VEXKE-119509 format. One record per residue (C-alpha): residue number from 1; x, y, z; residue in one letter. Coordinates in steps of 0.25 Angstrom, whole numbers, plus 5000, padded with zeros to 4 digits. Layout:
+-----+------+------+------+--------+
: num :    x :    y :    z : residu :
+-----+------+------+------+--------+
: NUM :    X :    Y :    Z :      A :
...
+-----+------+------+------+--------+
This chain:
+-----+------+------+------+--------+
: num :    x :    y :    z : residu :
+-----+------+------+------+--------+
:   1 : 5051 : 5045 : 4972 :      M :
:   2 : 5045 : 5039 : 4985 :      T :
:   3 : 5042 : 5024 : 4987 :      N :
:   4 : 5027 : 5028 : 4987 :      R :
:   5 : 5029 : 5035 : 4973 :      Q :
:   6 : 5036 : 5024 : 4967 :      L :
:   7 : 5026 : 5014 : 4972 :      F :
:   8 : 5015 : 5022 : 4966 :      L :
:   9 : 5022 : 5024 : 4953 :      N :
:  10 : 5028 : 5010 : 4951 :      H :
:  11 : 5019 : 5000 : 4958 :      V :
:  12 : 5006 : 4997 : 4952 :      G :
:  13 : 4995 : 5003 : 4960 :      Q :
:  14 : 4981 : 4997 : 4963 :      T :
:  15 : 4974 : 5010 : 4968 :      S :
:  16 : 4976 : 5025 : 4967 :      D :
:  17 : 4979 : 5026 : 4982 :      A :
:  18 : 4988 : 5015 : 4987 :      P :
:  19 : 4992 : 5016 : 5002 :      L :
:  20 : 5007 : 5017 : 4998 :      C :
:  21 : 5012 : 5012 : 5012 :      L :
:  22 : 5026 : 5009 : 5010 :      N :
:  23 : 5027 : 4996 : 5019 :      I :
:  24 : 5042 : 4992 : 5021 :      V :
:  25 : 5040 : 4981 : 5031 :      K :
:  26 : 5030 : 4971 : 5036 :      A :
:  27 : 5030 : 4961 : 5047 :      K :
:  28 : 5019 : 4953 : 5055 :      G :
:  29 : 5007 : 4962 : 5055 :      S :
:  30 : 5014 : 4975 : 5053 :      K :
:  31 : 5020 : 4983 : 5041 :      M :
:  32 : 5029 : 4996 : 5041 :      W :
:  33 : 5030 : 5007 : 5031 :      D :
:  34 : 5042 : 5014 : 5026 :      A :
:  35 : 5040 : 5025 : 5037 :      N :
:  36 : 5040 : 5014 : 5048 :      G :
:  37 : 5025 : 5014 : 5051 :      K :
:  38 : 5019 : 5001 : 5056 :      E :
:  39 : 5006 : 4995 : 5051 :      Y :
:  40 : 4998 : 4984 : 5056 :      I :
:  41 : 4995 : 4976 : 5044 :      D :
:  42 : 4980 : 4972 : 5045 :      L :
:  43 : 4979 : 4966 : 5030 :      I :
:  44 : 4992 : 4957 : 5029 :      A :
:  45 : 4993 : 4960 : 5014 :      G :
:  46 : 4979 : 4956 : 5013 :      I :
:  47 : 4980 : 4943 : 5020 :      S :
:  48 : 4994 : 4940 : 5014 :      V :
:  49 : 5002 : 4940 : 5027 :      C :
:  50 : 4994 : 4931 : 5036 :      N :
:  51 : 5006 : 4928 : 5045 :      I :
:  52 : 5011 : 4943 : 5044 :      G :
:  53 : 5021 : 4950 : 5036 :      H :
:  54 : 5035 : 4943 : 5035 :      R :
:  55 : 5033 : 4932 : 5044 :      H :
:  56 : 5047 : 4927 : 5048 :      P :
:  57 : 5044 : 4912 : 5043 :      K :
:  58 : 5039 : 4917 : 5030 :      V :
:  59 : 5051 : 4926 : 5028 :      I :
:  60 : 5060 : 4914 : 5031 :      E :
:  61 : 5053 : 4905 : 5021 :      A :
:  62 : 5055 : 4916 : 5010 :      I :
:  63 : 5070 : 4917 : 5013 :      K :
:  64 : 5072 : 4902 : 5013 :      Q :
:  65 : 5065 : 4901 : 5000 :      Q :
:  66 : 5072 : 4912 : 4994 :      A :
:  67 : 5085 : 4905 : 4996 :      D :
:  68 : 5080 : 4893 : 4988 :      K :
:  69 : 5073 : 4899 : 4976 :      Y :
:  70 : 5062 : 4909 : 4971 :      L :
:  71 : 5055 : 4907 : 4958 :      H :
:  72 : 5060 : 4895 : 4950 :      I :
:  73 : 5049 : 4891 : 4940 :      M :
:  74 : 5035 : 4894 : 4935 :      V :
:  75 : 5025 : 4888 : 4944 :      Y :
:  76 : 5022 : 4873 : 4944 :      G :
:  77 : 5034 : 4866 : 4939 :      E :
:  78 : 5045 : 4865 : 4950 :      L :
:  79 : 5043 : 4860 : 4964 :      V :
:  80 : 5045 : 4872 : 4973 :      E :
:  81 : 5045 : 4868 : 4988 :      N :
:  82 : 5039 : 4880 : 4993 :      P :
:  83 : 5027 : 4878 : 4984 :      Q :
:  84 : 5025 : 4863 : 4988 :      V :
:  85 : 5027 : 4865 : 5003 :      E :
:  86 : 5017 : 4876 : 5003 :      Y :
:  87 : 5007 : 4869 : 4995 :      A :
:  88 : 5008 : 4857 : 5003 :      T :
:  89 : 5006 : 4864 : 5016 :      L :
:  90 : 4994 : 4872 : 5011 :      L :
:  91 : 4987 : 4860 : 5006 :      T :
:  92 : 4989 : 4853 : 5019 :      Q :
:  93 : 4981 : 4864 : 5025 :      H :
:  94 : 4970 : 4864 : 5015 :      L :
:  95 : 4959 : 4854 : 5012 :      P :
:  96 : 4963 : 4841 : 5005 :      A :
:  97 : 4957 : 4846 : 4991 :      T :
:  98 : 4965 : 4859 : 4992 :      L :
:  99 : 4979 : 4852 : 4989 :      N :
: 100 : 4985 : 4858 : 4977 :      S :
: 101 : 4991 : 4873 : 4978 :      V :
: 102 : 4993 : 4881 : 4965 :      F :
: 103 : 5001 : 4893 : 4969 :      Y :
: 104 : 5000 : 4907 : 4963 :      T :
: 105 : 5006 : 4920 : 4966 :      A :
: 106 : 4994 : 4927 : 4971 :      S :
: 107 : 4980 : 4925 : 4976 :      G :
: 108 : 4974 : 4931 : 4963 :      S :
: 109 : 4982 : 4920 : 4955 :      E :
: 110 : 4976 : 4910 : 4964 :      A :
: 111 : 4962 : 4914 : 4960 :      T :
: 112 : 4967 : 4914 : 4945 :      E :
: 113 : 4972 : 4900 : 4946 :      G :
: 114 : 4960 : 4895 : 4954 :      A :
: 115 : 4950 : 4900 : 4943 :      M :
: 116 : 4958 : 4893 : 4932 :      K :
: 117 : 4959 : 4880 : 4940 :      L :
: 118 : 4944 : 4880 : 4942 :      A :
: 119 : 4941 : 4882 : 4927 :      K :
: 120 : 4951 : 4872 : 4923 :      R :
: 121 : 4946 : 4861 : 4933 :      F :
: 122 : 4931 : 4863 : 4931 :      T :
: 123 : 4932 : 4867 : 4916 :      N :
: 124 : 4922 : 4878 : 4919 :      R :
: 125 : 4923 : 4893 : 4917 :      S :
: 126 : 4914 : 4900 : 4928 :      Q :
: 127 : 4920 : 4906 : 4940 :      I :
: 128 : 4912 : 4911 : 4952 :      I :
: 129 : 4917 : 4921 : 4962 :      S :
: 130 : 4910 : 4930 : 4972 :      F :
: 131 : 4907 : 4945 : 4973 :      K :
: 132 : 4917 : 4953 : 4982 :      N :
: 133 : 4927 : 4942 : 4980 :      S :
: 134 : 4942 : 4945 : 4978 :      Y :
: 135 : 4951 : 4934 : 4972 :      H :
: 136 : 4962 : 4943 : 4966 :      G :
: 137 : 4964 : 4953 : 4955 :      S :
: 138 : 4970 : 4946 : 4943 :      T :
: 139 : 4961 : 4944 : 4931 :      Q :
: 140 : 4954 : 4931 : 4935 :      G :
: 141 : 4953 : 4934 : 4949 :      A :
: 142 : 4947 : 4948 : 4946 :      L :
: 143 : 4937 : 4941 : 4938 :      S :
: 144 : 4932 : 4934 : 4951 :      V :
: 145 : 4933 : 4946 : 4960 :      M :
: 146 : 4920 : 4950 : 4966 :      G :
: 147 : 4919 : 4965 : 4962 :      S :
: 148 : 4917 : 4972 : 4949 :      E :
: 149 : 4924 : 4984 : 4954 :      Y :
: 150 : 4937 : 4977 : 4952 :      W :
: 151 : 4933 : 4969 : 4940 :      Q :
: 152 : 4927 : 4979 : 4931 :      Q :
: 153 : 4940 : 4986 : 4926 :      A :
: 154 : 4946 : 4973 : 4921 :      F :
: 155 : 4935 : 4966 : 4914 :      R :
: 156 : 4934 : 4957 : 4906 :      P :
: 157 : 4937 : 4947 : 4917 :      L :
: 158 : 4936 : 4932 : 4917 :      L :
: 159 : 4922 : 4927 : 4911 :      P :
: 160 : 4913 : 4918 : 4918 :      D :
: 161 : 4914 : 4923 : 4932 :      V :
: 162 : 4902 : 4924 : 4941 :      L :
: 163 : 4902 : 4931 : 4954 :      Q :
: 164 : 4892 : 4927 : 4966 :      L :
: 165 : 4889 : 4933 : 4979 :      R :
: 166 : 4898 : 4928 : 4991 :      Y :
: 167 : 4889 : 4922 : 5002 :      N :
: 168 : 4877 : 4921 : 4993 :      N :
: 169 : 4872 : 4907 : 4993 :      F :
: 170 : 4862 : 4909 : 4981 :      D :
: 171 : 4873 : 4913 : 4972 :      D :
: 172 : 4880 : 4899 : 4973 :      L :
: 173 : 4870 : 4894 : 4963 :      K :
: 174 : 4878 : 4901 : 4952 :      N :
: 175 : 4889 : 4891 : 4954 :      I :
: 176 : 4887 : 4881 : 4943 :      T :
: 177 : 4893 : 4869 : 4935 :      E :
: 178 : 4900 : 4880 : 4926 :      R :
: 179 : 4907 : 4886 : 4938 :      T :
: 180 : 4922 : 4883 : 4938 :      A :
: 181 : 4924 : 4889 : 4952 :      C :
: 182 : 4919 : 4898 : 4963 :      V :
: 183 : 4929 : 4907 : 4969 :      I :
: 184 : 4926 : 4913 : 4983 :      A :
: 185 : 4934 : 4919 : 4994 :      E :
: 186 : 4931 : 4910 : 5006 :      T :
: 187 : 4930 : 4924 : 5014 :      I :
: 188 : 4928 : 4936 : 5005 :      Q :
: 189 : 4939 : 4946 : 5009 :      A :
: 190 : 4938 : 4958 : 5000 :      E :
: 191 : 4923 : 4958 : 5003 :      A :
: 192 : 4926 : 4962 : 5017 :      G :
: 193 : 4928 : 4948 : 5023 :      I :
: 194 : 4915 : 4941 : 5019 :      L :
: 195 : 4914 : 4927 : 5024 :      K :
: 196 : 4905 : 4916 : 5018 :      P :
: 197 : 4892 : 4915 : 5025 :      E :
: 198 : 4888 : 4902 : 5032 :      H :
: 199 : 4887 : 4890 : 5021 :      G :
: 200 : 4890 : 4899 : 5009 :      W :
: 201 : 4904 : 4893 : 5006 :      L :
: 202 : 4899 : 4879 : 5008 :      H :
: 203 : 4888 : 4882 : 4999 :      S :
: 204 : 4898 : 4887 : 4989 :      L :
: 205 : 4906 : 4875 : 4990 :      R :
: 206 : 4894 : 4866 : 4988 :      Q :
: 207 : 4890 : 4873 : 4976 :      R :
: 208 : 4904 : 4872 : 4970 :      C :
: 209 : 4904 : 4857 : 4973 :      F :
: 210 : 4890 : 4855 : 4966 :      C :
: 211 : 4894 : 4862 : 4953 :      T :
: 212 : 4908 : 4857 : 4952 :      G :
: 213 : 4914 : 4871 : 4954 :      T :
: 214 : 4927 : 4874 : 4961 :      L :
: 215 : 4926 : 4882 : 4974 :      L :
: 216 : 4938 : 4892 : 4975 :      V :
: 217 : 4940 : 4898 : 4988 :      L :
: 218 : 4949 : 4911 : 4989 :      D :
: 219 : 4956 : 4911 : 5002 :      E :
: 220 : 4967 : 4921 : 4997 :      I :
: 221 : 4964 : 4931 : 5008 :      Q :
: 222 : 4957 : 4922 : 5018 :      C :
: 223 : 4966 : 4910 : 5018 :      G :
: 224 : 4978 : 4907 : 5027 :      F :
: 225 : 4971 : 4908 : 5040 :      G :
: 226 : 4965 : 4922 : 5039 :      R :
: 227 : 4951 : 4918 : 5042 :      N :
: 228 : 4955 : 4910 : 5054 :      G :
: 229 : 4956 : 4896 : 5047 :      T :
: 230 : 4967 : 4893 : 5038 :      L :
: 231 : 4958 : 4893 : 5026 :      W :
: 232 : 4945 : 4901 : 5027 :      A :
: 233 : 4937 : 4890 : 5019 :      F :
: 234 : 4939 : 4881 : 5032 :      E :
: 235 : 4929 : 4889 : 5039 :      Q :
: 236 : 4918 : 4886 : 5029 :      F :
: 237 : 4920 : 4871 : 5027 :      N :
: 238 : 4923 : 4872 : 5012 :      V :
: 239 : 4934 : 4868 : 5004 :      V :
: 240 : 4937 : 4875 : 4990 :      P :
: 241 : 4941 : 4868 : 4978 :      D :
: 242 : 4952 : 4879 : 4976 :      I :
: 243 : 4958 : 4888 : 4986 :      L :
: 244 : 4964 : 4902 : 4983 :      L :
: 245 : 4976 : 4906 : 4992 :      L :
: 246 : 4984 : 4919 : 4992 :      G :
: 247 : 4989 : 4930 : 5000 :      K :
: 248 : 4993 : 4923 : 5013 :      A :
: 249 : 4998 : 4911 : 5006 :      I :
: 250 : 5011 : 4917 : 5003 :      G :
: 251 : 5015 : 4922 : 5017 :      G :
: 252 : 5017 : 4936 : 5011 :      G :
: 253 : 5023 : 4931 : 4997 :      M :
: 254 : 5014 : 4931 : 4984 :      P :
: 255 : 5007 : 4918 : 4983 :      L :
: 256 : 4993 : 4912 : 4980 :      G :
: 257 : 4988 : 4898 : 4977 :      A :
: 258 : 4975 : 4891 : 4973 :      F :
: 259 : 4973 : 4877 : 4980 :      V :
: 260 : 4965 : 4865 : 4974 :      A :
: 261 : 4964 : 4850 : 4974 :      D :
: 262 : 4975 : 4845 : 4965 :      K :
: 263 : 4965 : 4838 : 4956 :      K :
: 264 : 4960 : 4852 : 4953 :      I :
: 265 : 4973 : 4859 : 4952 :      M :
: 266 : 4979 : 4849 : 4942 :      D :
: 267 : 4969 : 4855 : 4932 :      S :
: 268 : 4980 : 4864 : 4929 :      F :
: 269 : 4990 : 4853 : 4925 :      T :
: 270 : 4983 : 4850 : 4911 :      H :
: 271 : 4975 : 4855 : 4900 :      N :
: 272 : 4982 : 4864 : 4900 :      P :
: 273 : 4995 : 4861 : 4908 :      V :
: 274 : 5000 : 4873 : 4916 :      L :
: 275 : 4985 : 4877 : 4918 :      G :
: 276 : 4989 : 4887 : 4928 :      H :
: 277 : 5003 : 4892 : 4931 :      I :
: 278 : 5010 : 4905 : 4937 :      N :
: 279 : 5025 : 4909 : 4939 :      T :
: 280 : 5025 : 4913 : 4953 :      F :
: 281 : 5014 : 4905 : 4960 :      G :
: 282 : 5020 : 4898 : 4972 :      G :
: 283 : 5033 : 4906 : 4972 :      H :
: 284 : 5042 : 4898 : 4981 :      P :
: 285 : 5045 : 4911 : 4990 :      L :
: 286 : 5030 : 4913 : 4991 :      S :
: 287 : 5027 : 4899 : 4994 :      C :
: 288 : 5038 : 4898 : 5005 :      A :
: 289 : 5033 : 4911 : 5011 :      A :
: 290 : 5018 : 4905 : 5011 :      G :
: 291 : 5022 : 4892 : 5016 :      L :
: 292 : 5029 : 4898 : 5028 :      A :
: 293 : 5017 : 4908 : 5031 :      A :
: 294 : 5008 : 4896 : 5030 :      F :
: 295 : 5016 : 4888 : 5040 :      K :
: 296 : 5015 : 4900 : 5050 :      V :
: 297 : 5000 : 4901 : 5047 :      L :
: 298 : 4997 : 4886 : 5050 :      T :
: 299 : 5008 : 4883 : 5060 :      E :
: 300 : 5005 : 4895 : 5069 :      E :
: 301 : 4990 : 4894 : 5066 :      K :
: 302 : 4988 : 4909 : 5064 :      L :
: 303 : 4974 : 4907 : 5058 :      F :
: 304 : 4969 : 4901 : 5072 :      T :
: 305 : 4971 : 4915 : 5078 :      K :
: 306 : 4963 : 4923 : 5067 :      V :
: 307 : 4950 : 4922 : 5073 :      F :
: 308 : 4955 : 4928 : 5086 :      E :
: 309 : 4962 : 4939 : 5079 :      K :
: 310 : 4949 : 4942 : 5071 :      E :
: 311 : 4941 : 4943 : 5084 :      K :
: 312 : 4951 : 4952 : 5090 :      L :
: 313 : 4951 : 4962 : 5078 :      F :
: 314 : 4935 : 4962 : 5078 :      R :
: 315 : 4935 : 4964 : 5093 :      S :
: 316 : 4944 : 4976 : 5092 :      L :
: 317 : 4938 : 4983 : 5080 :      L :
: 318 : 4926 : 4988 : 5086 :      Q :
: 319 : 4922 : 5002 : 5081 :      H :
: 320 : 4909 : 5008 : 5076 :      S :
: 321 : 4915 : 5012 : 5063 :      A :
: 322 : 4917 : 4998 : 5059 :      I :
: 323 : 4905 : 4993 : 5052 :      K :
: 324 : 4908 : 4978 : 5052 :      N :
: 325 : 4920 : 4968 : 5053 :      I :
: 326 : 4920 : 4956 : 5044 :      S :
: 327 : 4931 : 4946 : 5047 :      S :
: 328 : 4935 : 4932 : 5044 :      A :
: 329 : 4947 : 4930 : 5053 :      G :
: 330 : 4958 : 4940 : 5050 :      L :
: 331 : 4951 : 4945 : 5038 :      M :
: 332 : 4943 : 4957 : 5042 :      M :
: 333 : 4935 : 4968 : 5036 :      A :
: 334 : 4932 : 4981 : 5045 :      I :
: 335 : 4921 : 4988 : 5038 :      E :
: 336 : 4917 : 5003 : 5039 :      F :
: 337 : 4906 : 5011 : 5032 :      D :
: 338 : 4913 : 5014 : 5019 :      S :
: 339 : 4926 : 5013 : 5011 :      F :
: 340 : 4929 : 5028 : 5014 :      E :
: 341 : 4929 : 5025 : 5029 :      T :
: 342 : 4937 : 5012 : 5028 :      N :
: 343 : 4948 : 5019 : 5019 :      K :
: 344 : 4950 : 5030 : 5029 :      K :
: 345 : 4951 : 5020 : 5040 :      I :
: 346 : 4961 : 5011 : 5032 :      I :
: 347 : 4970 : 5023 : 5029 :      D :
: 348 : 4970 : 5028 : 5043 :      T :
: 349 : 4973 : 5014 : 5048 :      L :
: 350 : 4985 : 5013 : 5039 :      I :
: 351 : 4990 : 5027 : 5044 :      E :
: 352 : 4989 : 5021 : 5058 :      N :
: 353 : 4996 : 5009 : 5055 :      G :
: 354 : 4986 : 4998 : 5052 :      V :
: 355 : 4986 : 4993 : 5038 :      F :
: 356 : 4973 : 4988 : 5031 :      T :
: 357 : 4964 : 4990 : 5019 :      D :
: 358 : 4950 : 4988 : 5013 :      W :
: 359 : 4943 : 4977 : 5005 :      F :
: 360 : 4941 : 4977 : 4990 :      L :
: 361 : 4926 : 4974 : 4992 :      F :
: 362 : 4924 : 4980 : 5006 :      C :
: 363 : 4930 : 4993 : 5005 :      A :
: 364 : 4924 : 4998 : 5018 :      H :
: 365 : 4931 : 4988 : 5026 :      A :
: 366 : 4946 : 4987 : 5030 :      F :
: 367 : 4954 : 4974 : 5030 :      R :
: 368 : 4960 : 4967 : 5042 :      I :
: 369 : 4968 : 4954 : 5038 :      C :
: 370 : 4981 : 4955 : 5046 :      P :
: 371 : 4991 : 4944 : 5047 :      P :
: 372 : 4985 : 4932 : 5055 :      L :
: 373 : 4996 : 4934 : 5066 :      N :
: 374 : 4993 : 4948 : 5069 :      I :
: 375 : 4994 : 4950 : 5084 :      S :
: 376 : 4983 : 4954 : 5093 :      D :
: 377 : 4991 : 4966 : 5097 :      E :
: 378 : 4992 : 4970 : 5082 :      E :
: 379 : 4977 : 4968 : 5081 :      I :
: 380 : 4974 : 4977 : 5093 :      H :
: 381 : 4984 : 4988 : 5087 :      I :
: 382 : 4977 : 4987 : 5074 :      A :
: 383 : 4963 : 4988 : 5079 :      C :
: 384 : 4966 : 4999 : 5088 :      N :
: 385 : 4971 : 5007 : 5077 :      Q :
: 386 : 4959 : 5004 : 5069 :      I :
: 387 : 4950 : 5008 : 5080 :      L :
: 388 : 4958 : 5021 : 5082 :      N :
: 389 : 4957 : 5024 : 5067 :      V :
: 390 : 4942 : 5022 : 5067 :      L :
: 391 : 4940 : 5031 : 5079 :      N :
: 392 : 4948 : 5042 : 5072 :      E :
: 393 : 4941 : 5040 : 5059 :      Q :
: 394 : 4927 : 5040 : 5064 :      F :
: 395 : 4930 : 5051 : 5075 :      A :
: 396 : 4932 : 5060 : 5063 :      R :
: 397 : 4918 : 5058 : 5058 :      Q :
: 398 : 4912 : 5065 : 5070 :      F :
+-----+------+------+------+--------+
């Protein structure tokens, strides 16, 4: 059997038409398949590889940690230096009230842990989320996902979950003294890059203050400099009670985290003890890789160049077929008239060596979220290919 057949037969599938690209190497902003074909990667593992694939400092950190130890004990009992060093550095770059890091193995697990923490700390049951939001696909995270299409086949889900409209000021009155937490993406990603309207996040923050509700901001996709500041919430003058992190946090290795004030996080230490545990959260290899990647991000200040690169993309992607471009730094949605048009463009782009995909709740747009250190030359090459594909596709219609 070919690798493709083995992949289809023995690896769990999530669609009936996977791309089946056999990628054998990746470095920087590029990937190569088994035939030696080169691709410019415009999605970076969906915001995972913020400093590019296989950054040499990340690879070196992994090698050094592998020479010491890998997994040694279930989470939370032993002092593991990579965990401690990374948590310390992270909290030095966060507001003072975000000072305690609970590691998980993924962003979905960070969502799960944050919901449990909010319930435990407030002794309330209701959780509020927003339509067209995405916080992961595990059972609890799915319960707060903002789309019935993905939820309906798996009900019953968690009870006492209420969904509001993102950017709707009137809906905020539904946050009450029985609400444990409100969970929101600082910038909605899968909705097609939807930013909060002026004053909305501040109003949300104030409503949570007034009702004693914990505000959980999900920066799993938009954190780590992707929107032009280290954390997206900095741009809106709000500070969450709990911050969700994932994707780029591991430098290409599996890792997630939720961050809160220690007085909140310590709720997990009693009634019951071991209030939240996991086996692989904060794996030392992942923490070593994430620490190295975070040092590259902050020491080289890669996020300070994000707005310039966003502007370059927007200036180059001028075409009558593009209906709209929504962007927040290097998180962009290029919109067309339909999913069918978008899918043809995506498929043709991949054939032409530009790798991208579509959004869960905005299927008529394709995604641009490349490594933050993608070069201007690579941006020009990618955009030229995009324009060539658009010219070719739309010439066929006439």
